[in-house]
ZAMARGU-4260 file (C-alpha; in steps of 0.2 Angstrom, whole numbers, plus 5000, padded with zeros to 4 digits):
<rodrens>
0) 4884/4770/4858 | 4879/4754/4867 | 4873/4749/4882 | 4888/4745/4890 | 4890/4762/4889
5) 4879/4767/4903 | 4889/4759/4917 | 4876/4753/4928 | 4881/4753/4944 | 4872/4746/4964
10) 4872/4763/4973 | 4861/4757/4987 | 4861/4738/4993 | 4846/4731/4999 | 4854/4732/5019
15) 4852/4752/5015 | 4872/4752/5012 | 4878/4768/5002 | 4891/4762/4988 | 4902/4778/4990
20) 4915/4771/4979 | 4906/4765/4967 | 4896/4780/4965 | 4913/4790/4964 | 4918/4778/4949
25) 4902/4780/4941 | 4904/4799/4941 | 4921/4798/4935 | 4916/4786/4920 | 4902/4795/4914
30) 4913/4812/4916 | 4897/4820/4927 | 4910/4833/4936 | 4911/4843/4918 | 4892/4845/4916
35) 4889/4858/4929 | 4871/4861/4931 | 4867/4854/4915 | 4863/4837/4921 | 4847/4827/4926
40) 4842/4814/4937 | 4827/4802/4934 | 4821/4789/4946 | 4806/4776/4946 | 4798/4770/4957
45) 4781/4757/4956 | 4775/4741/4964 | 4787/4726/4962 | 4788/4717/4945 | 4777/4729/4938
50) 4790/4733/4924 | 4801/4748/4931 | 4817/4741/4925 | 4810/4735/4908 | 4803/4752/4904
55) 4820/4761/4909 | 4829/4750/4897 | 4819/4754/4883 | 4817/4773/4889 | 4834/4776/4891
60) 4844/4760/4883 | 4850/4756/4901 | 4855/4738/4904 | 4846/4736/4922 | 4842/4719/4926
65) 4824/4713/4921 | 4813/4700/4930 | 4814/4682/4922 | 4795/4680/4919 | 4800/4661/4917
70) 4806/4660/4934 | 4792/4669/4942 | 4786/4684/4948 | 4799/4688/4961 | 4811/4704/4967
75) 4823/4707/4954 | 4829/4726/4959 | 4838/4727/4975 | 4842/4742/4984 | 4844/4758/4971
80) 4854/4756/4957 | 4860/4769/4944 | 4865/4771/4925 | 4869/4784/4913 | 4855/4786/4901
85) 4862/4783/4881 | 4860/4795/4869 | 4852/4805/4879 | 4854/4826/4880 | 4860/4834/4893
90) 4869/4819/4904 | 4855/4810/4911 | 4857/4797/4926 | 4844/4784/4929 | 4839/4777/4944
95) 4832/4762/4947 | 4823/4760/4965 | 4817/4744/4973 | 4799/4740/4972 | 4786/4744/4984
100) 4774/4730/4989 | 4785/4716/4989 | 4784/4700/4999 | 4802/4698/5001 | 4801/4713/5014
105) 4785/4709/5023 | 4770/4717/5024 | 4775/4728/5039 | 4795/4733/5033 | 4788/4749/5022
110) 4804/4757/5031 | 4816/4756/5017 | 4803/4761/5005 | 4799/4777/5013 | 4817/4780/5014
115) 4822/4776/4995 | 4806/4785/4990 | 4813/4801/5001 | 4831/4799/4993 | 4823/4798/4975
120) 4813/4813/4979 | 4830/4823/4986 | 4841/4818/4972 | 4828/4817/4956 | 4822/4831/4946
125) 4809/4819/4939 | 4803/4804/4945 | 4794/4789/4937 | 4780/4782/4943 | 4774/4766/4938
130) 4755/4760/4940 | 4744/4748/4932 | 4731/4755/4921 | 4717/4743/4929 | 4721/4752/4946
135) 4715/4766/4942 | 4699/4773/4949 | 4701/4758/4963 | 4702/4761/4982 | 4712/4750/4986
140) 4723/4750/4970 | 4743/4743/4972 | 4747/4763/4968 | 4739/4772/4983 | 4751/4766/4996
145) 4765/4772/4986 | 4757/4789/4984 | 4754/4793/5000 | 4772/4787/5004 | 4777/4799/4990
150) 4767/4814/4999 | 4772/4811/5018 | 4789/4808/5013 | 4788/4825/5003 | 4784/4834/5021
155) 4801/4831/5026 | 4807/4838/5012 | 4812/4859/5014 | 4815/4859/4994 | 4813/4876/4986
160) 4810/4866/4968 | 4798/4857/4959 | 4799/4838/4958 | 4791/4832/4941 | 4779/4816/4946
165) 4775/4806/4929 | 4763/4794/4930 | 4765/4781/4917 | 4750/4771/4914 | 4756/4752/4910
170) 4744/4741/4899 | 4732/4755/4894 | 4714/4747/4889 | 4702/4755/4876 | 4696/4767/4889
175) 4702/4785/4883 | 4718/4793/4888 | 4708/4809/4894 | 4699/4800/4904 | 4711/4789/4912
180) 4720/4807/4916 | 4706/4814/4923 | 4703/4799/4935 | 4720/4798/4941 | 4721/4816/4944
185) 4704/4816/4954 | 4714/4799/4962 | 4733/4810/4966 | 4721/4826/4974 | 4712/4815/4986
190) 4727/4807/4992 | 4737/4821/4993 | 4722/4829/5003 | 4721/4813/5015 | 4739/4814/5020
195) 4744/4823/5036 | 4751/4840/5033 | 4759/4852/5046 | 4748/4867/5049 | 4758/4879/5038
200) 4754/4867/5024 | 4735/4863/5027 | 4730/4873/5013 | 4743/4870/5002 | 4739/4865/4985
205) 4749/4849/4976 | 4756/4859/4963 | 4767/4871/4975 | 4776/4853/4977 | 4774/4845/4961
210) 4772/4846/4941 | 4761/4832/4938 | 4762/4824/4921 | 4753/4808/4914 | 4757/4796/4901
215) 4751/4779/4896 | 4760/4763/4887 | 4752/4750/4880 | 4757/4731/4884 | 4773/4726/4883
220) 4771/4708/4880 | 4755/4710/4871 | 4760/4724/4859 | 4779/4726/4860 | 4780/4735/4843
225) 4766/4747/4849 | 4775/4749/4867 | 4792/4753/4859 | 4785/4767/4847 | 4776/4775/4862
230) 4791/4774/4873 | 4801/4782/4859 | 4787/4796/4859 | 4790/4798/4881 | 4810/4798/4877
235) 4808/4814/4867 | 4801/4822/4882 | 4818/4819/4892 | 4826/4828/4878 | 4831/4846/4884
240) 4823/4842/4898 | 4832/4854/4908 | 4826/4868/4897 | 4815/4881/4904 | 4798/4870/4902
245) 4806/4854/4903 | 4803/4841/4913 | 4818/4847/4924 | 4815/4865/4920 | 4814/4871/4938
250) 4832/4872/4942 | 4832/4878/4958 | 4842/4872/4972 | 4851/4859/4959 | 4866/4854/4965
255) 4882/4854/4954 | 4888/4840/4945 | 4904/4838/4954 | 4896/4839/4971 | 4882/4826/4967
260) 4892/4810/4976 | 4895/4819/4991 | 4877/4826/4992 | 4869/4810/4988 | 4881/4801/5003
265) 4876/4816/5016 | 4856/4815/5011 | 4857/4795/5014 | 4866/4799/5028 | 4851/4811/5035
270) 4838/4799/5030 | 4846/4783/5038 | 4846/4794/5054 | 4829/4798/5052 | 4831/4816/5051
275) 4821/4830/5042 | 4830/4832/5026 | 4832/4851/5022 | 4838/4852/5005 | 4842/4869/5006
280) 4853/4869/5018 | 4859/4853/5014 | 4865/4862/4996 | 4873/4875/5006 | 4883/4860/5016
285) 4888/4853/5000 | 4893/4868/4993 | 4902/4874/5006 | 4912/4854/5007 | 4912/4853/4988
290) 4919/4870/4986 | 4932/4869/4999 | 4937/4852/4991 | 4940/4862/4975 | 4949/4875/4984
295) 4961/4864/4992 | 4966/4853/4976 | 4968/4869/4966 | 4981/4876/4981 | 4987/4858/4980
300) 4991/4858/4963 | 4998/4876/4964 | 5011/4871/4977 | 5018/4859/4967 | 5016/4867/4949
305) 5033/4869/4940 | 5030/4886/4935 | 5028/4893/4952 | 5043/4883/4959 | 5054/4889/4945
310) 5049/4906/4947 | 5051/4904/4968 | 5068/4897/4964 | 5074/4911/4953 | 5066/4925/4964
315) 5076/4919/4978 | 5092/4922/4968 | 5089/4939/4962 | 5075/4949/4955 | 5064/4943/4942
320) 5058/4953/4929 | 5039/4952/4927 | 5038/4945/4943 | 5020/4952/4947 | 5015/4947/4928
325) 5021/4929/4931 | 5014/4925/4949 | 4997/4934/4942 | 4998/4923/4927 | 4997/4907/4937
330) 4986/4913/4952 | 4975/4916/4939 | 4974/4899/4932 | 4970/4891/4947 | 4958/4903/4952
335) 4948/4903/4935 | 4950/4884/4935 | 4941/4885/4954 | 4927/4898/4946 | 4924/4884/4932
340) 4921/4869/4945 | 4912/4879/4958 | 4903/4889/4945 | 4885/4880/4950 | 4886/4879/4969
345) 4877/4890/4980 | 4886/4907/4976 | 4889/4916/4994 | 4897/4897/5000 | 4905/4898/4983
350) 4912/4915/4987 | 4917/4912/5004 | 4927/4898/4999 | 4936/4907/4986 | 4939/4922/4997
355) 4947/4910/5010 | 4957/4902/4995 | 4963/4917/4987 | 4969/4920/5006 | 4977/4906/5008
360) 4985/4906/4991 | 4991/4924/4992 | 4998/4920/5009 | 5007/4907/5002 | 5017/4915/4989
365) 5018/4932/4999 | 5036/4929/5006 | 5042/4927/4987 | 5034/4945/4985 | 5042/4950/5002
370) 5059/4944/4994 | 5056/4952/4977 | 5054/4968/4985 | 5068/4965/4998 | 5080/4962/4980
375) 5073/4978/4972 | 5077/4986/4991 | 5093/4980/4992 | 5098/4984/4972 | 5090/5003/4973
380) 5100/5004/4989 | 5115/5000/4981 | 5112/5011/4965 | 5109/5026/4978 | 5126/5021/4984
385) 5136/5022/4969 | 5127/5036/4959 | 5129/5046/4974 | 5146/5043/4975 | 5151/5048/4956
390) 5139/5063/4959 | 5151/5068/4973 | 5167/5065/4964 | 5161/5076/4951 | 5160/5090/4963
395) 5140/5091/4964 | 5133/5100/4979 | 5128/5088/4993 | 5110/5089/4996 | 5105/5093/4978
400) 5115/5076/4974 | 5106/5066/4989 | 5089/5073/4981 | 5093/5070/4963 | 5100/5052/4968
405) 5085/5049/4980 | 5073/5054/4967 | 5080/5043/4953 | 5082/5028/4965 | 5065/5028/4971
410) 5057/5030/4954 | 5067/5013/4950 | 5059/5004/4965 | 5043/5012/4962 | 5044/5004/4944
415) 5050/4990/4950 | 5037/4986/4965 | 5024/4990/4951 | 5030/4976/4940 | 5032/4965/4954
420) 5012/4971/4960 | 5003/4953/4959 | 4985/4958/4951 | 4973/4947/4964 | 4982/4956/4978
425) 4982/4972/4987 | 4998/4971/4994 | 5005/4989/5000 | 5025/4989/4994 | 5025/5009/5006
430) 5033/4999/5021 | 5046/4992/5008 | 5048/5010/5002 | 5048/5018/5019 | 5063/5007/5022
435) 5072/5011/5007 | 5068/5027/5011 | 5078/5025/5030 | 5091/5016/5021 | 5096/5029/5008
440) 5094/5044/5022 | 5105/5033/5035 | 5117/5032/5021 | 5116/5050/5016 | 5118/5055/5034
445) 5134/5043/5039 | 5142/5049/5023 | 5137/5067/5027 | 5144/5064/5044 | 5160/5057/5037
450) 5161/5073/5024 | 5158/5085/5039 | 5171/5076/5051 | 5183/5076/5039 | 5181/5096/5036
455) 5180/5099/5051 | 5194/5090/5056 | 5203/5097/5039 | 5198/5115/5046 | 5204/5112/5064
460) 5221/5106/5058 | 5223/5121/5047 | 5219/5132/5064 | 5232/5123/5074 | 5243/5124/5062
465) 5240/5143/5058 | 5240/5148/5076 | 5253/5136/5085 | 5270/5142/5080 | 5264/5162/5080
470) 5255/5160/5097 | 5271/5151/5100 | 5284/5164/5095 | 5273/5178/5103 | 5273/5169/5120
475) 5291/5166/5120 | 5295/5184/5114 | 5281/5190/5129 | 5282/5207/5120 | 5271/5222/5129
480) 5256/5218/5117 | 5260/5199/5116 | 5240/5196/5121 | 5236/5210/5112 | 5243/5203/5096
485) 5237/5185/5100 | 5220/5191/5102 | 5223/5199/5084 | 5230/5183/5077 | 5216/5174/5084
490) 5202/5183/5077 | 5210/5185/5058 | 5213/5167/5058 | 5198/5162/5064 | 5186/5172/5054
495) 5195/5166/5038 | 5193/5149/5043 | 5175/5151/5048 | 5172/5160/5030 | 5179/5146/5020
500) 5171/5133/5032 | 5153/5142/5030 | 5157/5142/5009 | 5160/5123/5009 | 5146/5117/5019
505) 5133/5128/5010 | 5130/5116/4999 | 5123/5102/5012 | 5110/5116/5015 | 5111/5111/5033
510) 5099/5119/5048 | 5105/5137/5054 | 5106/5131/5072 | 5117/5115/5067 | 5128/5127/5055
515) 5128/5141/5069 | 5135/5125/5082 | 5148/5118/5070 | 5156/5137/5067 | 5156/5140/5085
520) 5165/5123/5089 | 5178/5128/5076 | 5178/5146/5086 | 5181/5134/5102 | 5194/5125/5094
525) 5205/5139/5089 | 5203/5147/5107 | 5208/5129/5115 | 5223/5130/5101 | 5228/5146/5111
530) 5225/5141/5126 | 5232/5124/5125 | 5249/5133/5117 | 5249/5145/5131 | 5247/5129/5144
535) 5260/5123/5135 | 5272/5138/5137 | 5265/5142/5155 | 5274/5123/5160 | 5290/5129/5152
540) 5291/5146/5160 | 5306/5144/5170 | 5317/5137/5155 | 5309/5153/5145 | 5314/5164/5159
545) 5331/5159/5162 | 5334/5158/5140 | 5328/5178/5141 | 5339/5182/5157 | 5354/5175/5147
550) 5351/5182/5130 | 5350/5200/5139 | 5363/5197/5150 | 5376/5191/5139 | 5372/5203/5125
555) 5371/5221/5124 | 5359/5232/5113 | 5365/5228/5098 | 5363/5208/5101 | 5382/5206/5101
560) 5390/5196/5113 | 5396/5206/5130 | 5413/5206/5136 | 5416/5210/5154 | 5429/5224/5153
565) 5425/5231/5170 | 5416/5246/5163 | 5398/5236/5162 | 5386/5239/5176 | 5383/5220/5180
570) 5370/5226/5194 | 5361/5238/5180 | 5362/5222/5169 | 5355/5211/5179 | 5340/5221/5184
575) 5336/5221/5166 | 5338/5204/5163 | 5326/5201/5178 | 5314/5213/5173 | 5312/5207/5155
580) 5310/5188/5163 | 5298/5195/5174 | 5288/5200/5159 | 5288/5182/5153 | 5281/5176/5169
585) 5267/5188/5170 | 5262/5188/5152 | 5263/5167/5155 | 5252/5169/5171 | 5236/5171/5163
590) 5225/5169/5149 | 5220/5186/5143 | 5208/5183/5126 | 5195/5192/5132 | 5203/5208/5134
595) 5199/5213/5151 | 5212/5223/5162 | 5221/5213/5175 | 5236/5219/5187 | 5246/5204/5186
600) 5263/5213/5180 | 5262/5226/5192 | 5259/5213/5206 | 5275/5203/5201 | 5285/5218/5198
605) 5280/5227/5214 | 5282/5211/5224 | 5299/5203/5216 | 5307/5214/5208 | 5307/5226/5224
610) 5307/5213/5237 | 5315/5225/5250 | 5305/5239/5247 | 5288/5228/5250 | 5294/5219/5265
615) 5298/5234/5274 | 5281/5244/5267 | 5268/5233/5270 | 5265/5218/5281 | 5255/5207/5268
620) 5261/5197/5253 | 5251/5200/5237 | 5258/5184/5231 | 5250/5173/5245 | 5236/5168/5236
625) 5230/5156/5224 | 5221/5167/5213 | 5224/5182/5202 | 5213/5199/5205 | 5201/5201/5190
630) 5206/5183/5182 | 5196/5169/5181 | 5201/5153/5189 | 5199/5144/5171 | 5212/5158/5163
635) 5223/5155/5177 | 5240/5148/5172 | 5251/5150/5184 | 5245/5156/5202 | 5254/5170/5212
640) 5260/5156/5225 | 5268/5147/5210 | 5274/5163/5203 | 5283/5169/5219 | 5289/5149/5218
645) 5296/5149/5201 | 5304/5166/5206 | 5314/5160/5220 | 5320/5144/5209 | 5324/5157/5194
650) 5336/5169/5205 | 5345/5153/5211 | 5347/5146/5196 | 5353/5165/5189 | 5365/5170/5203
655) 5378/5158/5195 | 5378/5168/5177 | 5381/5185/5188 | 5395/5178/5199 | 5402/5172/5184
660) 5401/5190/5177 | 5407/5199/5191 | 5423/5187/5192 | 5426/5190/5174 | 5425/5208/5178
665) 5439/5208/5190 | 5449/5196/5181 | 5450/5206/5169 | 5454/5222/5177 | 5469/5213/5186
670) 5473/5207/5170 | 5474/5224/5161 | 5480/5235/5174 | 5498/5234/5179 | 5503/5250/5183
675) 5504/5254/5203 | 5494/5268/5208 | 5501/5284/5205 | 5503/5288/5222 | 5513/5271/5223
680) 5524/5278/5207 | 5526/5295/5215 | 5533/5287/5231 | 5544/5276/5221 | 5552/5289/5211
685) 5556/5299/5228 | 5561/5284/5239 | 5572/5276/5223 | 5579/5294/5217 | 5597/5291/5221
690) 5597/5273/5212 | 5588/5282/5196 | 5603/5295/5197 | 5614/5279/5198 | 5608/5269/5184
695) 5609/5289/5174 | 5627/5289/5178 | 5633/5270/5172 | 5623/5265/5156 | 5629/5248/5156
700) 5616/5243/5169 | 5603/5251/5157 | 5609/5239/5145 | 5609/5223/5157 | 5592/5227/5161
705) 5586/5229/5143 | 5593/5212/5141 | 5585/5206/5156 | 5567/5213/5150 | 5569/5205/5135
710) 5573/5188/5139 | 5558/5190/5152 | 5546/5194/5138 | 5552/5179/5128 | 5548/5168/5141
715) 5530/5177/5146 | 5526/5174/5128 | 5533/5157/5129 | 5525/5151/5144 | 5509/5162/5140
720) 5508/5168/5158 | 5491/5178/5158 | 5482/5162/5152 | 5488/5150/5165 | 5483/5163/5180
725) 5466/5163/5172 | 5463/5146/5179 | 5468/5151/5197 | 5484/5159/5204 | 5489/5139/5211
730) 5485/5133/5194 | 5495/5145/5185 | 5510/5146/5195 | 5511/5125/5193 | 5510/5128/5175
735) 5523/5141/5175 | 5536/5131/5185 | 5532/5115/5173 | 5536/5125/5158 | 5550/5136/5162
740) 5564/5125/5162 | 5561/5119/5144 | 5555/5137/5137 | 5574/5143/5144 | 5582/5128/5136
745) 5573/5131/5118 | 5576/5152/5120 | 5594/5148/5123 | 5594/5135/5108 | 5588/5149/5098
750) 5601/5162/5103 | 5614/5149/5101 | 5608/5145/5082 | 5606/5165/5078 | 5626/5167/5086
755) 5630/5152/5072 | 5623/5160/5058 | 5632/5176/5060 | 5649/5170/5065 | 5650/5162/5047
760) 5647/5175/5035 | 5642/5170/5016 | 5653/5168/5001 | 5654/5181/4988 | 5641/5176/4973
765) 5639/5181/4956 | 5628/5194/4956 | 5615/5185/4946 | 5614/5172/4958 | 5610/5182/4972
770) 5598/5191/4962 | 5589/5175/4960 | 5592/5168/4979 | 5584/5185/4986 | 5570/5185/4973
775) 5566/5166/4980 | 5568/5173/4997 | 5556/5186/4994 | 5542/5175/4988 | 5536/5157/4985
780) 5529/5159/4968 | 5518/5143/4971 | 5509/5150/4987 | 5511/5168/4984 | 5519/5168/5005
785) 5531/5179/5011 | 5544/5167/5021 | 5550/5169/5038 | 5567/5179/5038 | 5574/5165/5052
790) 5568/5152/5037 | 5577/5161/5024 | 5594/5162/5033 | 5593/5143/5035 | 5592/5140/5018
795) 5606/5152/5014 | 5615/5144/5027 | 5612/5128/5018 | 5616/5134/5000 | 5633/5142/5008
800) 5639/5123/5015 | 5634/5117/4997 | 5645/5129/4987 | 5661/5125/4998 | 5658/5108/4998
805) 5659/5112/4978 | 5674/5120/4980 | 5684/5109/4990 | 5682/5095/4976
</rodrens>
């Protein structure tokens, strides 16, 4: 390595301005930040033009500017300069301070001297103090103010570590080194005792603050070769200087290399402000600032890390296999980098800043973790729905299916959440697990309600179908035990349905109270079906009463249509029909599903069937009420008042049937009773005895009467007089008069035709022909029907005519 590798840089100029940018560039070039605590800072101070820069250049192969002896003894180094010591391990920074006691600043301007000395003591591990050999033992030597300055400013430092003061005796003489060392240590102790100290440090020995080392060098100008040999020996002191026992072996309070720049800036700032420099507090402050910078830098790099951006994009699309491992690897990389770079800072500060960084990073990546668990939750929920549906379709029990599918899906979620767990975080997926459980329970409950609703609806429909028509038939029939039969059917169908329903819902494993409630609802439904059907039939009670009356009135006991022949007792039939109709009214007057006795039928019978007797026997009307005795209001279908009104309407609308029957019976009697009463016949025989005897004496009168009878009978049949008078006498008379003349003409025409046939006898035909004609007249082989005699006569007449015409030809 050459001297150019020392990268000499002015750290503080003559005006006291700190070159922060230059220091950052210097640290970057020498890669100081990578050194951690493995570095040392060596500074040199001494009188102006005492060969400080020359010593550093020969000792560390630096290239500080040296004084040109030919130009005179003038100030060469202004301010503070730094350079990297070449070929020195560990990494060592040499700091060249402006000389003291220079005429350029004047006798009274010692401010910068003290500030630079305090700065050197604060940042340096080793301080070289360049003194002339001839000044040792002198009271007013040039090094005394310098040492006094060093010791005074040391009182302003609150440093936990010892700084090594290496006194370099320049231009040594023949005086033995041992004597020089002894005298110098005595001088140092005197100066230390003379320095004003705080009360707490008055009796503190110098060794508590400094490790004092002394080395002597020959004159560079007179014995250059000897000087270089001795410098080479001195250089060996700085190899492995930070090792225990080395010149910089006390590493307490050392600022990590990455914080050196910031630390130096802050120290100079405090010194410039003339404040006491508390190095431990300063170390904590540097650690705090630097660790925060490292943490911010790692966080910034994380946010733009390609691996993180890719993982974040993937997890937004769907679940990522190995999410936790991938994210943990990324985070571990940056946390390790932080630990490496902040390794040598104050432990407490470093850990605090690390915890802050970890919290910030975890807060940054937590949304992706939430999205990941959201995907796992959604996937588990969907898997539950599909698996649950398949299991139900396979006929498995509902509750057992829910448990099995829930266990499988929760296990999948637990495995997924374990895979998504981030090693550096202690995130609890229990909230997402609870939400998944809620999703599963909610879905299972909805399916359960849907299934139960479907089953209940199915069983209710079955009950409705099983009860509706039988109940309707029983109510329409309104037999003596109608409601008893309805109760029996209701109980039978309800028990069968409840039994099947209980067996079907056993797989749901419901609470007993819930099952009992649903069963009770089914029982209530079956009762409601009966009650609703009863109400519907009660609304049509008048129609049912009229139908029952018509059925009984118009049909006999064998259910054959009744013919009004005059022998029927219409009054009795009417009473029976009304009693049957009243039975329907009593049955439909109230709902009787509780087997409680009532007096509705008796009240209706006594009040409506025996109206005349009831009216005469009592002044109060039992039907003048809106309720039935011993019947609840909710079970009342037709109130007593409504029954009375319906009965009046029923009688009014069935009165016409009775009237028609009576009229038909009287008409039948008139139509079938042509003989006068016996007394009239006897009177006619007595009064007409002479006329009877006249007819007996003159038989031709009987022939005339018989002929007139035949003619009358023929006209009766032709005009159908009996049917004509069924519509009334006036209408019948008009009908007869309108048909009389055509009937007479038709009768005369037929008589004429008959007379013409008998006046033209048939010719004699061969026997075989007559036989054939007889066969033809007897029957028709195609129809197997006997022909009318008159038609046969006509055929014979036609044949006779044909035969006569043949003979004429």
